[in-house]
N, C-alpha and C positions, 0 to 999 in steps of 0.2 A: 504494500500500500504506500509506503514511504517512497519507493522508487517511482510510482506513478505521479505523486505530488512533485517530486524533483523534476521529472520529465515535463510535466505541465508548466512548472515555473520557468524552465529553460525555454520552452516553446513560446511562452508569453514574452519573455525577454527578447528573443530573436524576432518576434513579430513586431515589437516596438522599434527595433533597430533596422527595419527594412527587410527582414528575413521573409516576410510574407510575400513581398514582390518577387523575390528569387524563387519561392515555392510556386508562385503562379507561372513564372517563366518555365520552370521545370515541368509543370503540368502541361503547358502549351506545347513544349517540345516533345513530350511523351505522346501527346495526341497527334502531333505531326508525324512522328515516327510510325504510329499505328496506322494512320491513313496511307502513308507511303508503303508500308508492308502489305496492307490490304490491296492496294492498286497493283503491286508486284505480283501477288498471288493471283489476282484476276487476269493480269496480262500473261502469265505463264499457264495458269490452270485452264482457262477457257480453250485455248488452242489444243492443249493436251487432251482434254475431254472430247473435243470435236474430232481429233484424229483417231482416238480410240473408238469412238462411235462409228466413224466412217469405215475404219478398217475392221471393226469387230464382226460385221456381217460376213465379210469375205473369209475371215479366219474361222468363223463358226461353220460356214459351208464347207471349207476344206477339211475341218476336223470331222464333220459328219461323214464326208466321203471316205476319208482315211479309216475311220472306225468301221464303217460298213464293209470296206474292203478287207479289213483284218478279221472281221467276224463272219465273213461269208464262208460257206462250206467249200467252194472251189475258187480259190484266189486267182 
């Protein structure tokens, strides 16, 4: 409990000295990094999913043909 009071007292001191502004800047920069990361995931993820979707039908058709060939009585 004493540790919490000391931490709170220190937080109030830093808030008075302009520490609050630096925390706001840190939050903004964290938000900017998250947005950049999300855009990067979209830029890489959408083409990857589209490629797998386009090629998936062909791969599945080839898989079924190979499986049927392997399971047939007279190959």
